[in-house]
VOPAGU-2260 file (C-alpha; in pm, 1 decimal, decimal comma):
REM VOPAGU-2260
SITE   aa  ch    i         X         Y         Z
SITE  MET   A    0   -4242,2     121,0     791,9
SITE  ARG   A    1   -4319,4     -34,6    1132,2
SITE  LEU   A    2   -4014,5    -149,0    1352,0
SITE  SER   A    3   -4190,4    -495,2    1300,0
SITE  GLU   A    4   -4099,6    -551,1     923,5
SITE  LEU   A    5   -3749,9    -382,3     996,8
SITE  LEU   A    6   -3709,0    -619,2    1252,6
SITE  LYS   A    7   -3816,8    -961,1    1078,1
SITE  ASP   A    8   -3456,7   -1064,2     989,9
SITE  ILE   A    9   -3287,6    -927,4    1335,4
SITE  PRO   A   10   -3175,8   -1168,8    1663,1
SITE  VAL   A   11   -3320,0    -937,9    1955,4
SITE  THR   A   12   -3229,8    -997,3    2266,7
SITE  ALA   A   13   -3384,9    -691,7    2433,7
SITE  MET   A   14   -3665,9    -437,8    2345,5
SITE  THR   A   15   -3844,6    -179,4    2485,0
SITE  ALA   A   16   -3979,8     -39,5    2184,7
SITE  PRO   A   17   -4348,8     -95,7    2059,4
SITE  PRO   A   18   -4352,4    -367,1    1716,7
SITE  ASP   A   19   -4577,4    -109,0    1580,3
SITE  LEU   A   20   -4357,6     208,8    1582,2
SITE  GLU   A   21   -4405,1     375,7    1293,2
SITE  ILE   A   22   -4003,1     456,9    1145,1
SITE  ARG   A   23   -3983,8     685,9     894,6
SITE  ASP   A   24   -3628,1     641,9     755,2
SITE  ILE   A   25   -3299,1     504,3     953,9
SITE  ARG   A   26   -3005,1     660,9    1049,8
SITE  TYR   A   27   -2604,2     545,1    1170,6
SITE  ASP   A   28   -2464,6     928,4    1185,0
SITE  SER   A   29   -2632,8    1089,1    1435,4
SITE  ARG   A   30   -2587,8    1403,5    1281,6
SITE  ALA   A   31   -2833,3    1326,3    1005,5
SITE  VAL   A   32   -3082,2    1213,4    1213,7
SITE  GLU   A   33   -3447,7    1350,7    1225,9
SITE  PRO   A   34   -3739,6    1313,9    1385,0
SITE  GLY   A   35   -3928,7     960,7    1350,7
SITE  ASP   A   36   -3619,3     804,3    1275,5
SITE  LEU   A   37   -3435,7     495,1    1404,7
SITE  PHE   A   38   -3085,4     527,2    1489,5
SITE  VAL   A   39   -2888,8     194,3    1448,1
SITE  ALA   A   40   -2555,9     245,4    1715,1
SITE  VAL   A   41   -2263,5      80,0    1518,5
SITE  THR   A   42   -1938,2      18,6    1714,0
SITE  GLY   A   43   -1718,1     116,5    1485,4
SITE  TYR   A   44   -1252,5      76,0    1483,2
SITE  GLN   A   45   -1258,1     470,3    1526,8
SITE  SER   A   46   -1561,1     571,7    1734,8
SITE  ASP   A   47   -1870,1     437,4    1911,2
SITE  GLY   A   48   -2216,6     473,6    1798,6
SITE  HIS   A   49   -2305,5     421,5    2162,9
SITE  ARG   A   50   -2164,1     718,0    2235,3
SITE  PHE   A   51   -2390,4     890,6    2014,1
SITE  ILE   A   52   -2714,6     772,5    2153,5
SITE  PRO   A   53   -2773,5    1099,9    2372,4
SITE  LYS   A   54   -2696,8    1295,1    2026,2
SITE  ALA   A   55   -2937,6    1110,4    1847,2
SITE  VAL   A   56   -3239,8    1104,5    2096,9
SITE  GLU   A   57   -3232,4    1454,8    2105,9
SITE  LYS   A   58   -3239,8    1517,2    1780,2
SITE  GLY   A   59   -3558,4    1324,2    1763,5
SITE  ALA   A   60   -3468,5     955,1    1713,4
SITE  ALA   A   61   -3790,6     700,6    1766,7
SITE  ALA   A   62   -3604,5     401,9    1874,8
SITE  VAL   A   63   -3228,1     280,2    1907,3
SITE  LEU   A   64   -3062,8     -38,8    1761,1
SITE  CYS   A   65   -2795,9    -106,6    1947,4
SITE  GLN   A   66   -2592,7    -339,5    2124,4
SITE  THR   A   67   -2626,6    -225,4    2477,8
SITE  PRO   A   68   -2916,0     -79,3    2620,1
SITE  PRO   A   69   -2890,6     269,8    2674,4
SITE  GLU   A   70   -2966,4     512,6    2981,3
SITE  GLY   A   71   -3264,1     691,9    2982,0
SITE  ASP   A   72   -3652,3     631,6    2863,3
SITE  VAL   A   73   -3586,7     599,8    2451,3
SITE  PRO   A   74   -3757,6     279,1    2310,8
SITE  TYR   A   75   -3446,1      47,3    2232,7
SITE  ILE   A   76   -3371,0    -279,3    2073,2
SITE  VAL   A   77   -3064,8    -465,5    2163,0
SITE  THR   A   78   -2890,2    -737,3    1889,5
SITE  PRO   A   79   -2572,8    -896,0    1908,4
SITE  ASP   A   80   -2422,6    -752,5    1600,6
SITE  SER   A   81   -2550,1    -342,9    1546,5
SITE  ARG   A   82   -2325,2    -337,8    1242,5
SITE  LYS   A   83   -2481,0    -644,2    1067,7
SITE  ALA   A   84   -2818,2    -547,8    1213,6
SITE  LEU   A   85   -2761,4    -232,3     988,8
SITE  ALA   A   86   -2698,1    -408,3     682,7
SITE  LEU   A   87   -3054,3    -597,6     733,5
SITE  VAL   A   88   -3268,8    -349,2     866,0
SITE  SER   A   89   -3145,0    -116,1     534,9
SITE  ALA   A   90   -3208,6    -417,9     308,4
SITE  ALA   A   91   -3561,5    -456,7     450,0
SITE  TYR   A   92   -3649,4    -100,9     435,8
SITE  PHE   A   93   -3573,8     -65,9     119,0
SITE  ARG   A   94   -3709,9    -419,5     -24,4
SITE  HIS   A   95   -3436,8    -616,1     -30,7
SITE  PRO   A   96   -3385,7    -452,1    -416,4
SITE  SER   A   97   -3103,2    -656,5    -463,6
SITE  ARG   A   98   -3344,2    -983,0    -511,0
SITE  GLU   A   99   -3514,6    -811,5    -780,5
SITE  MET   A  100   -3123,3    -791,7    -970,8
SITE  THR   A  101   -2900,5   -1027,1   -1103,5
SITE  MET   A  102   -2585,4    -987,9    -870,7
SITE  VAL   A  103   -2217,8    -993,8   -1012,1
SITE  GLY   A  104   -1923,5    -918,2    -676,4
SITE  VAL   A  105   -1601,5    -895,9    -809,1
SITE  THR   A  106   -1307,5    -920,9    -503,5
SITE  GLY   A  107    -914,9    -912,2    -548,7
SITE  THR   A  108    -668,1    -661,3    -472,1
SITE  ASN   A  109    -602,6    -509,5    -820,3
SITE  GLY   A  110    -804,9    -550,6   -1162,2
SITE  LYS   A  111   -1153,6    -502,0    -981,1
SITE  THR   A  112   -1232,8    -136,3   -1153,8
SITE  THR   A  113   -1126,2    -266,8   -1500,5
SITE  THR   A  114   -1333,1    -590,6   -1492,5
SITE  THR   A  115   -1677,2    -470,7   -1343,2
SITE  LEU   A  116   -1658,9    -216,6   -1574,1
SITE  LEU   A  117   -1596,6    -514,7   -1902,0
SITE  ILE   A  118   -1854,6    -697,9   -1724,3
SITE  LYS   A  119   -2107,9    -401,1   -1753,5
SITE  HIS   A  120   -1998,1    -345,7   -2114,2
SITE  MET   A  121   -2016,1    -726,0   -2194,5
SITE  LEU   A  122   -2387,4    -758,2   -2049,4
SITE  GLU   A  123   -2538,4    -440,1   -2183,6
SITE  ASP   A  124   -2380,5    -530,4   -2520,4
SITE  CYS   A  125   -2455,0    -939,2   -2480,3
SITE  LEU   A  126   -2788,9    -959,7   -2336,3
SITE  GLY   A  127   -2954,3    -569,4   -2386,0
SITE  ALA   A  128   -2964,6    -528,0   -2008,5
SITE  LYS   A  129   -2968,3    -232,6   -1819,1
SITE  VAL   A  130   -2685,4    -255,8   -1552,0
SITE  GLY   A  131   -2601,8     -89,1   -1223,1
SITE  LEU   A  132   -2255,4     -94,3   -1136,3
SITE  VAL   A  133   -2076,1       4,6    -788,7
SITE  GLY   A  134   -1745,2      21,4    -803,0
SITE  THR   A  135   -1420,0     270,2    -712,5
SITE  ILE   A  136   -1395,2     494,5    -977,5
SITE  SER   A  137   -1764,7     582,5    -978,6
SITE  ASN   A  138   -2142,7     450,1    -929,7
SITE  TRP   A  139   -2362,8     391,2   -1240,7
SITE  ILE   A  140   -2720,2     317,8   -1276,5
SITE  GLY   A  141   -2728,6     208,5   -1625,4
SITE  ASP   A  142   -2583,7     491,4   -1838,7
SITE  GLN   A  143   -2587,9     766,4   -1539,7
SITE  GLU   A  144   -2319,6     804,1   -1385,4
SITE  VAL   A  145   -2290,2     865,2    -984,9
SITE  PRO   A  146   -1995,9     981,5    -793,7
SITE  THR   A  147   -1879,6     784,7    -486,6
SITE  GLU   A  148   -1623,4     804,9    -222,0
SITE  ARG   A  149   -1523,9     415,1    -108,5
SITE  THR   A  150   -1498,7     161,7    -299,6
SITE  THR   A  151   -1835,1     -46,3    -132,3
SITE  PRO   A  152   -2029,5     231,7      22,1
SITE  GLU   A  153   -2159,2     177,1     423,3
SITE  SER   A  154   -2482,2     -72,8     415,3
SITE  TYR   A  155   -2780,4     198,1     418,9
SITE  ASP   A  156   -2629,0     352,7     116,9
SITE  LEU   A  157   -2560,4      43,7    -103,5
SITE  GLN   A  158   -2914,0    -103,4     -19,5
SITE  LYS   A  159   -3047,8     277,5    -106,6
SITE  LEU   A  160   -2845,8     251,1    -446,3
SITE  PHE   A  161   -2947,3     -92,4    -530,9
SITE  ARG   A  162   -3309,3      56,2    -495,2
SITE  GLN   A  163   -3251,1     334,9    -692,2
SITE  MET   A  164   -3118,8      47,0    -940,8
SITE  ALA   A  165   -3385,3    -152,5    -932,9
SITE  ASP   A  166   -3648,9     114,9    -962,2
SITE  ALA   A  167   -3469,4     289,8   -1266,5
SITE  GLY   A  168   -3509,1     -70,9   -1442,5
SITE  CYS   A  169   -3154,0    -225,5   -1394,9
SITE  THR   A  170   -3149,1    -617,5   -1420,2
SITE  HIS   A  171   -2815,7    -668,9   -1355,7
SITE  ALA   A  172   -2559,3    -466,8   -1091,4
SITE  VAL   A  173   -2200,8    -534,4   -1091,2
SITE  MET   A  174   -2011,3    -494,4    -772,3
SITE  GLU   A  175   -1666,0    -448,9    -688,3
SITE  VAL   A  176   -1666,6    -582,3    -287,5
SITE  SER   A  177   -1397,2    -490,3    -101,9
SITE  SER   A  178   -1285,9    -712,0     181,1
SITE  HIS   A  179   -1385,2    -432,9     438,6
SITE  ALA   A  180   -1729,6    -481,4     301,5
SITE  LEU   A  181   -1712,7    -818,4     329,1
SITE  TYR   A  182   -1570,1    -817,5     645,6
SITE  LEU   A  183   -1783,1    -547,9     826,6
SITE  ASP   A  184   -2097,8    -719,7     670,3
SITE  ARG   A  185   -2213,6    -407,4     428,3
SITE  VAL   A  186   -2278,2    -693,2     218,7
SITE  ALA   A  187   -2495,6    -901,0     437,2
SITE  ASP   A  188   -2825,9    -959,0     261,0
SITE  VAL   A  189   -2646,3    -960,3     -84,0
SITE  HIS   A  190   -2681,5   -1300,2    -268,2
SITE  PHE   A  191   -2445,6   -1296,4    -560,6
SITE  LYS   A  192   -2539,5   -1515,9    -869,3
SITE  ALA   A  193   -2149,8   -1476,8    -966,7
SITE  GLY   A  194   -1851,6   -1402,5    -771,9
SITE  LEU   A  195   -1484,8   -1376,9    -933,9
SITE  PHE   A  196   -1167,8   -1370,3    -748,1
SITE  THR   A  197    -891,2   -1171,3    -926,0
SITE  ASN   A  198    -561,1   -1158,8    -725,8
SITE  LEU   A  199    -458,8   -1093,3    -387,0
SITE  THR   A  200    -136,4    -904,6    -283,3
SITE  GLN   A  201     -20,4    -724,1     -29,9
SITE  ASP   A  202    -286,7    -396,1      89,1
SITE  HIS   A  203    -525,1    -330,8     344,1
SITE  LEU   A  204    -302,2    -482,5     658,3
SITE  ASP   A  205    -345,3    -188,1     865,4
SITE  PHE   A  206    -678,2    -295,5     864,2
SITE  HIS   A  207    -621,9    -725,2     839,5
SITE  LYS   A  208    -329,5    -701,1    1015,5
SITE  THR   A  209    -214,7   -1075,2     849,6
SITE  MET   A  210    -246,5   -1165,5     462,7
SITE  GLU   A  211    -442,3   -1488,2     586,8
SITE  ASN   A  212    -680,0   -1254,5     756,3
SITE  TYR   A  213    -743,1   -1041,9     442,2
SITE  ALA   A  214    -776,3   -1380,6     181,5
SITE  ALA   A  215   -1032,9   -1513,7     454,5
SITE  ALA   A  216   -1217,0   -1116,6     417,3
SITE  LYS   A  217   -1182,6   -1159,2      60,3
SITE  ALA   A  218   -1310,1   -1553,0      76,9
SITE  LEU   A  219   -1608,5   -1440,7     239,9
SITE  LEU   A  220   -1782,0   -1325,3    -152,5
SITE  PHE   A  221   -1796,8   -1713,6    -197,6
SITE  GLU   A  222   -2014,4   -1776,2      77,0
SITE  ARG   A  223   -2287,9   -1581,5     -57,6
SITE  CYS   A  224   -2248,0   -1687,3    -422,6
SITE  ASP   A  225   -2449,9   -1932,1    -635,5
SITE  ALA   A  226   -2122,8   -1983,0    -865,2
SITE  GLY   A  227   -1796,6   -1861,4    -796,9
SITE  ALA   A  228   -1485,2   -1795,6   -1031,7
SITE  VAL   A  229   -1115,9   -1813,9    -958,9
SITE  ASN   A  230    -755,4   -1669,6   -1147,4
SITE  ALA   A  231    -578,3   -1985,7   -1111,8
SITE  ASP   A  232    -263,8   -1806,3   -1170,8
SITE  ASP   A  233    -286,5   -1653,2    -824,2
SITE  PRO   A  234    -117,1   -1803,2    -498,7
SITE  TRP   A  235    -458,2   -1781,6    -313,6
SITE  ALA   A  236    -655,3   -1952,5    -541,8
SITE  ALA   A  237    -659,0   -2276,3    -407,7
SITE  PHE   A  238    -726,5   -2073,1     -17,5
SITE  MET   A  239   -1069,4   -1929,6    -224,0
SITE  ARG   A  240   -1138,4   -2295,7    -393,9
SITE  GLU   A  241   -1082,2   -2446,7     -13,3
SITE  ARG   A  242   -1315,5   -2182,1     138,9
SITE  ALA   A  243   -1578,8   -2171,4    -123,3
SITE  LYS   A  244   -1926,8   -2254,6     -33,9
SITE  CYS   A  245   -2071,1   -2287,2    -378,4
SITE  PRO   A  246   -1907,5   -2449,0    -723,0
SITE  VAL   A  247   -1623,0   -2277,0    -826,0
SITE  MET   A  248   -1470,7   -2246,2   -1230,1
SITE  THR   A  249   -1085,9   -2121,8   -1273,0
SITE  PHE   A  250    -950,4   -1907,3   -1569,5
SITE  SER   A  251    -550,5   -1851,5   -1628,1
SITE  ALA   A  252    -330,9   -1702,9   -1874,5
SITE  SER   A  253    -130,9   -1990,7   -1888,1
SITE  ASP   A  254    -254,4   -2295,7   -1744,5
SITE  THR   A  255    -371,4   -2515,9   -1996,4
SITE  GLY   A  256    -552,4   -2785,9   -1751,2
SITE  ALA   A  257    -831,6   -2410,9   -1619,3
SITE  ASP   A  258   -1187,5   -2410,8   -1698,1
SITE  ILE   A  259   -1108,6   -2152,9   -1933,0
SITE  HIS   A  260    -719,2   -2015,7   -2031,2
SITE  ALA   A  261    -511,5   -1847,8   -2275,4
SITE  GLU   A  262    -368,0   -1936,7   -2594,9
SITE  ASN   A  263     -69,6   -1734,2   -2798,8
SITE  VAL   A  264     -64,6   -1400,1   -2614,3
SITE  GLU   A  265      55,0   -1104,4   -2815,1
SITE  LEU   A  266     115,3    -774,5   -2633,0
SITE  SER   A  267     171,4    -451,6   -2783,5
SITE  ALA   A  268     146,3     -64,7   -2666,8
SITE  ALA   A  269    -246,4     -27,0   -2798,7
SITE  ALA   A  270    -372,9    -359,5   -2690,5
SITE  VAL   A  271    -382,3    -742,3   -2621,7
SITE  GLY   A  272    -452,6   -1051,6   -2815,0
SITE  PHE   A  273    -459,3   -1387,8   -2757,3
SITE  ASP   A  274    -713,2   -1694,0   -2792,6
SITE  ALA   A  275    -979,6   -1808,2   -2549,3
SITE  VAL   A  276    -990,3   -2153,2   -2492,2
SITE  SER   A  277   -1253,5   -2380,7   -2267,8
SITE  GLY   A  278   -1269,2   -2723,3   -2358,1
SITE  ALA   A  279   -1372,0   -2728,2   -2754,6
SITE  GLU   A  280   -1457,4   -2419,3   -2763,5
SITE  ARG   A  281   -1219,7   -2157,2   -2882,6
SITE  ALA   A  282   -1213,7   -1713,1   -2935,5
SITE  PRO   A  283   -1068,0   -1480,1   -3063,9
SITE  VAL   A  284    -961,8   -1223,4   -2777,9
SITE  ARG   A  285    -860,0    -840,5   -2856,0
SITE  LEU   A  286    -895,9    -581,4   -2561,8
SITE  ALA   A  287    -780,9    -237,2   -2624,4
SITE  ILE   A  288    -581,4    -194,3   -2297,5
SITE  PRO   A  289    -232,2    -298,4   -2304,7
SITE  GLY   A  290     -61,8    -496,8   -2031,9
SITE  ALA   A  291      12,6    -899,0   -1948,8
SITE  PHE   A  292    -249,3    -804,4   -1689,1
SITE  SER   A  293    -507,5    -730,8   -1934,5
SITE  VAL   A  294    -531,5   -1075,6   -2031,9
SITE  SER   A  295    -617,8   -1128,6   -1710,0
SITE  ASN   A  296    -876,0    -919,2   -1683,3
SITE  ALA   A  297   -1010,4   -1026,2   -1980,3
SITE  LEU   A  298   -1020,0   -1432,2   -1884,2
SITE  THR   A  299   -1236,2   -1302,8   -1532,7
SITE  VAL   A  300   -1503,8   -1109,4   -1736,5
SITE  LEU   A  301   -1527,2   -1400,2   -1989,8
SITE  ALA   A  302   -1557,3   -1638,2   -1674,7
SITE  ALA   A  303   -1849,0   -1407,0   -1562,4
SITE  GLY   A  304   -1954,6   -1419,0   -1867,6
SITE  ARG   A  305   -1993,4   -1819,6   -1881,4
SITE  LEU   A  306   -2141,0   -1793,3   -1543,4
SITE  LEU   A  307   -2414,2   -1579,5   -1664,8
SITE  GLY   A  308   -2475,0   -1777,0   -1943,2
SITE  ILE   A  309   -2298,6   -1571,0   -2224,6
SITE  PRO   A  310   -2148,9   -1748,8   -2468,3
SITE  LEU   A  311   -1770,7   -1768,7   -2471,9
SITE  ALA   A  312   -1720,8   -1650,6   -2847,2
SITE  ASP   A  313   -2026,0   -1387,7   -2765,5
SITE  GLY   A  314   -1794,1   -1224,4   -2456,9
SITE  ALA   A  315   -1470,4   -1260,3   -2636,2
SITE  ALA   A  316   -1611,0   -1060,8   -2929,9
SITE  SER   A  317   -1789,5    -793,1   -2670,7
SITE  LEU   A  318   -1420,9    -766,6   -2563,7
SITE  GLY   A  319   -1322,8    -645,9   -2905,2
SITE  ARG   A  320   -1551,5    -373,3   -2872,8
SITE  ALA   A  321   -1499,2    -253,4   -2522,8
SITE  HIS   A  322   -1253,2     107,9   -2435,5
SITE  GLY   A  323   -1051,7     182,8   -2206,6
SITE  VAL   A  324   -1095,5     300,4   -1834,0
SITE  LYS   A  325   -1006,6     604,9   -1687,6
SITE  GLY   A  326    -732,9     573,8   -1459,0
SITE  ARG   A  327    -629,0     241,0   -1605,9
SITE  VAL   A  328    -320,3     249,9   -1834,7
SITE  GLU   A  329    -465,8     571,4   -1952,7
SITE  VAL   A  330    -222,9     746,7   -2234,5
SITE  VAL   A  331    -233,6    1079,3   -2201,5
SITE  PRO   A  332    -214,9    1290,7   -2561,1
SITE  THR   A  333     101,7    1524,2   -2590,8
SITE  ALA   A  334     170,3    1536,7   -2930,9
SITE  GLY   A  335     552,0    1508,5   -2832,2
SITE  ASP   A  336     800,8    1247,6   -2866,5
SITE  TYR   A  337     759,2    1070,4   -2516,4
SITE  THR   A  338     421,3     917,9   -2355,7
SITE  VAL   A  339     251,1     988,9   -2048,8
SITE  VAL   A  340      51,2     734,5   -1899,1
SITE  ILE   A  341    -201,9     786,1   -1557,3
SITE  ASP   A  342    -264,2     485,5   -1391,5
SITE  TYR   A  343    -437,0     363,1   -1020,6
SITE  ALA   A  344    -110,2     140,1    -919,1
SITE  HIS   A  345     -69,9     194,2    -532,8
SITE  THR   A  346      32,7    -140,4    -417,0
SITE  PRO   A  347     363,5    -296,9    -499,1
SITE  ASP   A  348     213,2    -546,1    -744,9
SITE  ALA   A  349      74,1    -299,0    -922,5
SITE  LEU   A  350     323,5     -23,0    -960,0
SITE  GLU   A  351     522,3    -360,2   -1067,4
SITE  LYS   A  352     299,2    -489,1   -1304,9
SITE  VAL   A  353     239,0    -170,9   -1488,0
SITE  LEU   A  354     564,7     -32,5   -1467,5
SITE  ARG   A  355     686,2    -415,7   -1657,8
SITE  THR   A  356     434,4    -357,0   -1900,7
SITE  MET   A  357     569,4     -28,8   -2023,2
SITE  LYS   A  358     929,4    -163,8   -2021,8
SITE  GLY   A  359     796,2    -412,7   -2244,8
SITE  VAL   A  360     631,6    -117,5   -2513,9
SITE  SER   A  361     896,7     187,4   -2444,8
SITE  ARG   A  362    1099,3     258,6   -2698,4
SITE  GLY   A  363    1303,1     502,0   -2446,8
SITE  ARG   A  364    1295,6     477,4   -2067,7
SITE  VAL   A  365    1047,3     445,8   -1852,2
SITE  VAL   A  366    1042,5     676,3   -1570,3
SITE  ALA   A  367     764,8     632,4   -1196,0
SITE  LEU   A  368     622,0     933,6   -1096,8
SITE  PHE   A  369     493,8     770,4    -728,3
SITE  GLY   A  370     409,2     830,7    -343,2
SITE  CYS   A  371     257,0     626,8    -147,5
SITE  GLY   A  372    -101,7     748,6      72,5
SITE  GLY   A  373     -94,4     808,6     424,4
SITE  ASP   A  374    -247,2     685,8     718,5
SITE  ARG   A  375    -212,6     374,7     544,1
SITE  ASP   A  376     -19,1      70,4     562,6
SITE  ARG   A  377     336,6     198,3     630,0
SITE  THR   A  378     531,7    -160,7     551,8
SITE  LYS   A  379     430,1    -128,2     152,8
SITE  ARG   A  380     631,4     231,3     140,2
SITE  PRO   A  381    1002,8     106,0     103,8
SITE  GLN   A  382     887,5    -236,9     -78,6
SITE  MET   A  383     729,5      18,4    -349,7
SITE  GLY   A  384    1017,4     222,9    -318,9
SITE  ALA   A  385    1233,7    -104,1    -401,3
SITE  ILE   A  386    1021,1    -176,3    -702,7
SITE  ALA   A  387    1001,6     130,0    -876,6
SITE  ALA   A  388    1416,5     172,3    -837,1
SITE  ARG   A  389    1427,8    -200,2    -995,5
SITE  GLU   A  390    1179,2    -138,4   -1281,2
SITE  ALA   A  391    1205,4     184,9   -1398,9
SITE  ASP   A  392    1476,5     380,1   -1518,2
SITE  PHE   A  393    1456,5     665,2   -1352,7
SITE  CYS   A  394    1205,5     754,2   -1057,4
SITE  VAL   A  395    1086,5    1080,4    -971,9
SITE  VAL   A  396     948,3    1037,8    -557,4
SITE  THR   A  397     649,8    1278,0    -435,1
SITE  SER   A  398     339,6    1311,3    -301,7
SITE  ASP   A  399      32,3    1067,4    -328,7
SITE  ASN   A  400    -269,0    1132,8     -64,5
SITE  PRO   A  401     -91,0    1254,3     267,0
SITE  ARG   A  402    -398,6    1244,7     433,8
SITE  THR   A  403    -271,2    1393,3     810,8
SITE  GLU   A  404      99,0    1266,2     752,6
SITE  ASP   A  405     354,7    1477,9     688,5
SITE  PRO   A  406     456,4    1424,3     308,3
SITE  ASP   A  407     870,1    1380,3     366,0
SITE  ALA   A  408     794,1    1139,9     609,6
SITE  ILE   A  409     640,3     946,4     343,8
SITE  ILE   A  410     858,6     966,0     117,0
SITE  ALA   A  411    1155,9     897,3     351,8
SITE  ASP   A  412    1008,7     600,4     410,6
SITE  ILE   A  413     964,7     501,7      48,9
SITE  LEU   A  414    1359,5     618,3      -2,2
SITE  ALA   A  415    1478,8     344,0     246,0
SITE  GLY   A  416    1341,4     100,8     -13,9
SITE  MET   A  417    1565,1     268,1    -272,8
SITE  PRO   A  418    1963,3     183,1    -306,0
SITE  ASP   A  419    2137,6     513,4    -282,6
SITE  ASP   A  420    2283,0     529,2    -642,4
SITE  ALA   A  421    1924,2     461,5    -783,7
SITE  PRO   A  422    1840,0     700,7   -1047,6
SITE  LYS   A  423    1566,9     984,1    -921,5
SITE  LYS   A  424    1475,6    1263,2    -779,5
SITE  VAL   A  425    1273,5    1388,9    -520,9
SITE  ILE   A  426     996,6    1702,3    -543,3
SITE  THR   A  427     731,3    1668,5    -265,4
SITE  ALA   A  428     433,6    1876,2    -453,9
SITE  ARG   A  429     280,5    1647,6    -690,7
SITE  PRO   A  430     182,2    1913,2    -937,1
SITE  ASP   A  431     556,3    2012,9    -909,6
SITE  ALA   A  432     734,6    1667,6   -1004,0
SITE  ILE   A  433     464,9    1632,0   -1311,3
SITE  CYS   A  434     642,2    1921,8   -1494,3
SITE  TRP   A  435     947,0    1842,3   -1391,1
SITE  ALA   A  436     912,3    1469,4   -1520,1
SITE  ILE   A  437     773,9    1660,9   -1878,2
SITE  ASP   A  438    1010,1    1887,8   -1863,8
SITE  ASN   A  439    1306,5    1640,0   -1872,6
SITE  HIS   A  440    1192,5    1364,6   -2065,8
SITE  ARG   A  441    1407,6    1236,8   -2312,6
SITE  PRO   A  442    1263,5    1098,2   -2700,4
SITE  GLY   A  443    1085,9     759,3   -2697,4
SITE  ASP   A  444    1021,1     784,6   -2283,3
SITE  VAL   A  445     689,6     655,5   -2091,0
SITE  ILE   A  446     620,8     833,2   -1802,7
SITE  VAL   A  447     399,4     646,2   -1574,1
SITE  LEU   A  448     227,3     884,9   -1327,5
SITE  ALA   A  449     140,9     636,8   -1048,1
SITE  GLY   A  450     -70,2     605,3    -763,4
SITE  LYS   A  451    -382,1     854,3    -841,8
SITE  GLY   A  452    -524,0     704,2   -1152,2
SITE  HIS   A  453    -881,5     819,2   -1172,0
SITE  GLU   A  454    -885,7    1025,8    -865,5
SITE  THR   A  455    -922,8    1446,3    -913,1
SITE  TYR   A  456    -843,6    1522,7    -635,2
SITE  GLN   A  457    -555,1    1541,8    -315,3
SITE  GLU   A  458    -602,0    1459,5      23,1
SITE  VAL   A  459    -325,0    1752,1     244,8
SITE  SER   A  460    -358,6    1769,1     568,6
SITE  GLY   A  461    -707,3    1594,8     621,1
SITE  VAL   A  462    -808,8    1809,6     321,9
SITE  LYS   A  463    -891,5    1730,5     -44,1
SITE  ARG   A  464    -790,3    1942,5    -286,8
SITE  HIS   A  465    -896,7    1972,1    -662,5
SITE  MET   A  466    -596,2    1813,4    -846,4
SITE  ASP   A  467    -656,2    1624,0   -1172,5
SITE  GLU   A  468    -350,6    1478,5   -1349,7
SITE  ARG   A  469    -465,6    1502,3   -1684,2
SITE  GLU   A  470    -551,4    1869,4   -1629,3
SITE  ILE   A  471    -226,3    1937,6   -1499,0
SITE  VAL   A  472     -18,4    1804,9   -1837,0
SITE  ALA   A  473    -258,5    1953,9   -2032,9
SITE  GLU   A  474    -182,1    2318,5   -1885,8
SITE  HIS   A  475     223,4    2235,7   -1853,5
SITE  LEU   A  476     210,0    2161,0   -2254,8
SITE  ARG   A  477      38,9    2492,8   -2296,0
SITE  GLU   A  478     225,0    2666,9   -2106,2
SITE  ILE   A  479     540,6    2473,1   -2281,8
SITE  GLU   A  480     347,8    2626,9   -2634,2
SITE  ARG   A  481     341,3    2970,5   -2512,3
SITE  ASN   A  482     677,9    3002,3   -2413,0
SITE  GLU   A  483     848,8    2866,3   -2708,5
SITE  ALA   A  484     569,7    3107,2   -2954,0
């Protein structure tokens, strides 16, 4: 593709590269550069891509897109914001694939994964659509699963994925849109038919520093939507509506003044049930994912349906045909007199919600097995310790993803928030902690393995190692059977 075509939407302040230069591909990682590529030097938060321009030139870059003119005689284009420029040239290179699909974006701290998967199910079920999905657990192109490394990929990789979706015949794409993706312009050039806000609780303050900054990043979604919907039960709902540049509807699990609200809510160990009400319309809903938060998630899906032209009754019926989500209140078979639940809860709010949910259905104790991630917001560690001590009957404090931190130092931060007399056991190695919790269960207990959810690895000392909690539970149960035989 000619350079002039790539630069069509890019503000250029200086340029020595010829406009008719043919570009083979676009790269933002100098290690991946091949002859004929355009190298985009992105100013990052851990490293500055401008440092790697010589490496990119050495590997054959045809030109460099950057914020400051490089040394040497390499052809260059200078733009005020190379990060945003990466998103725009990537969209142009892949021929703006998101414009060929109906885009749905979901943002918020908790509930994004479950909600996006349920929206995908509803679109397929009600419209017969082929739907792409960009999410935390994985990406999907129709019924083909594509593994993912982060909530929203870098802009080039995102546009490449959208092109694959559009070429495969996807008419719709549903995205978990993270605050990082919005603030760092990874979704520049992506316009959404519908944008949804689930909730906002403390997370990612290592990056955003304050809750106001975090909320402002989330609110950017509603500057690039045709229409939006927000959870009126969340304290930040008014903030989102004030920042929105599009019409915004509301949904609520309790407020009858919301555009869609729930009545006659019933909770059980297997599902939630309620009546969805919107004006004169009323539709019964049953969703096979236990917990009060499932009411809010279901309402988010129904709101998305309304914004996309799906009648309330059709959306409600579709939810009744949906199944659970991996790593979200996922019950692991034990064939015993206790229950093991795996949940991705890794924030204070999510941990509190899942423990309270299990408290309402447990016949015995609620045992919380959890840790906190390394190289992330340290302030939430004692908060999660305090929440677990308050909401659970017994705590097993262990590791999550220590990354490059000392696991025992992370645990010490967690314990600082727990009363000295709180019933607890500290076992640093997570597999050992899981086995201990199973060995020491009591009849009717619910053991909540919190934090890892869908993940099948643990990152220790900067290295990812395979660790699937389902496999750990299953193998330990087999070992128990062998010992009892």
